[in-house]
N, C-alpha and C positions, 0 to 999 in steps of 0.2 A: 504494500500499500504506500502511495506517495500523496503527501499533501503539501502543496506550496502556498506561500502568502499571497493574498492578491487584494489589494485595496479596493473596497467598494463603498458606495454611500447608501445603497438600497437594501442592505441585508443580504445580497446575493451570496457573497462569500461565507457568510454564516451558514446558509443552507447547504453550501457545497461541502464546507469542512464537516458539518454534522453528518451529511449523508455519507461522506468517505468514511468517517470514524465508525458509524453504526454499521455500515455494510462491511468494512473491513474486519469487524469482529464476527460476521456471519459466514463470510465465503473464504475459500482457501485461495483463490486466485487474486490477482492484483486489482486494486481499486484506485482509480486516479480521477481527478477533476479533468474536464474535457480540455481545459486551456494548458494543461501540462503537455510536455513532449510525448510522453508515454500514453496519455489519453489521446492525443491526436492521432498518433499511430494506429490506435484500434478504430478511431472514428473514420480514417481513411479508407479502411478495408471495405467500408459499404459505399458503393457508387451512387446510391439513391436513398439517402437519408432523409425521411419526409419531415423531420422536425428540426427547427433552427438550433444550431448548436449551443446558442445562449441559453436555452431551456434545460440543456442536459446538466444535471447537478453531479452526475458521477458516470464514469465509464468503468464497468465491471468486466474483468478478463475471467470468465467462468472457466473452471477446469474439470467441472463434472455435472452431472444431472443434480446432485445436492446442491451446488452452487446457484443453479438456475432456479431450483425450489426456494431457496433462501432469497434470492433477489426478488422474485415475483411476490413472495408472502410480505417481504418488507415493503414494497412498493404498495400493495394492497392497504396495508396499515398506515401508510403516510400519505394516501391520496396522490400518489405519483405514477405516471405512466412507464412502461418499459418499451424501448424500441430495440429490436434485435438487428444487429449489424451483419445482415446478409447481403452479399453483394449481388445475389440473383433476384431478390424480391424487394420490391419496393413496398413499405407499409403506408397506409393511407396518413395524411397529415392530421395531427390531433384536432379533435373537435372541441376541446375543453381549455387549452391553454395552460394545462397544468404542467409542473416540472416533470422531467423525464430523466430516466436512468438509461443509458446505452448499454446493451449487453451484448459483448463479443463471445463467439463460441469457437474461435480458432484454437483455444487451448484445450478444448474437449477433444482430444486426439488420441485416447487409449485405444488399443486394438488387442484383443485376446481371442483365443479359441476355446469355447466351451460346449462340451457335449456335441462336437462336430459341427458347430456353426460359429461364424465370425460375428463378434461383437465389436463394432468400430464406433468411436466418437465421430460426430460430424465435422470436427475440424481436422481429423487425420487426412492424409493424402492418400491417394489411391497406391501410389508406390509403397508406402507404408503397409497398407493392406496386402498388396501382392507378396512383400517379403515375408510377412507373418504366414500367409496361406502357403506359399512355397516351401517354407520349412517343414510342412507336413506332406509335401509331395502334391498338393492340391492346386487349382487354378481359379481365378474369379473372373467374372466378366465385369466391365466397368462402362459406363456411358461414354459415348463419343465425346471426346473433347472435355472430358470429365477432369476436374482439378482435385477437388477435396470430395469427402463422403457426403457432403452437403448435397451433391448432384445425384444421390442414391435413389429418389423415387423412380428413375428411369433405368436401374441397374437390373440385370438379370439374376435371378436366384435370391431376391429379396423376400426374406420371411416376415419381417416385421419392423417395428421402430419403437423406441421409447419417446414418448411425447409429454411434456408438461403443460397443462392448461393454466389459464390465468389465475386460477384459484390456488395454484401451488400443488395440484394433485398430479401425481405421476401415473401415466397410462402406458401400458405394454400393448401396442396395437398389432393385431394380426387378424386373419381371417376369421377366428373364433372368438373375437373380442365380445365380451357381454353387452356392450352398448352400441347397438346398431347405428344409432344416430351419429356418434362419434366416428365410428368407423366409416360410414358413408361420407361425412364431411372431410375427413382427412383424405380419402381417395379422390374427392371432387377438387379441394383446395388445401394442400398440405400446409400452406402458408397462413391460412386463415383460420386455423384450429388451436394452435398452441405452439409451443417451441420444441422442435424434434432435436433430441440430444444424442441419440445412438440409432444405429440401424444393425438389423441382424440378417446375415447373409449365408446361403449355403457355401460351404468351403469349396465345393467342386463347380459352383456356378451353374448347376444343372437344373435347379428349381424354377419354377414359373415367377415372374416378376408380379408384384402386387398390381392387380388389375385396377385402372382408373375408372371413376364413376363420373358420368355426365350430368351435370346440375340441370334440372329443368327450368322453364320460364317461371314458375311460381315457388322456386325454392329458397328464395331470399329470405322469406319468412323462417324457414327451417334453419338457416345459418343464424339469423337474429335470435331465435329461440335458444339455440345451442350455445351462442356467446353469453347470453344472459344467465344460462345454467352454470356453464363452467368458468364464467370470468364476470361475476356480478359486480366487481369494482371497476370493470372496464380498463383493467390494467394493461392489456395488449391492444386496445383499440380495435377489436374485431367487429365485424358488422353488427350493428345494433338497431 
């Protein structure tokens, strides 16, 4: 965690310092104000940040699903929004003007084999995944032009994902997930359901990819109801 002094006349620096201190006690990864060098590096990973950086009170470099849960839970308690620094997906601009926490997943990069399946954090590179799988004699198919595991919804052999909804609840999504609405919404719009932190792949890449679902013309109400149920504090700014 890095906190640098910054003069201010409107109390903004006080909010930033408090956010950094409180989040620093909750997560294992680094927590920085957006105007520090380390915070700016994480912000630059996102090509389409939908919220002005001036509203970002802290930049969290999550290292695990637990860090994501802690960040979302803190944000809900503090009436703060969370914007995920995903270079592939643009989050909608804030509807409320509340302070925001930027959440980087680049450090969620652990890759391991368990029970014949590959469990890979979304920040891991595909080269890292291939090395782990190759050590057991397996292969893994990757998306075309794929960079990191964040591209995984298009990968062959994808068995499931770990996803954290705005209420801080961890869901292990797969075809047999007990919540059919959440499973449907994830397959339609993965970025509009929650924060994906991990994917699960067949080590030999032979399994079928998770099939996408097509939303219908009247399905916006279903997304809104899902957002209200899983993100009642509107932490992630999902459709509502």
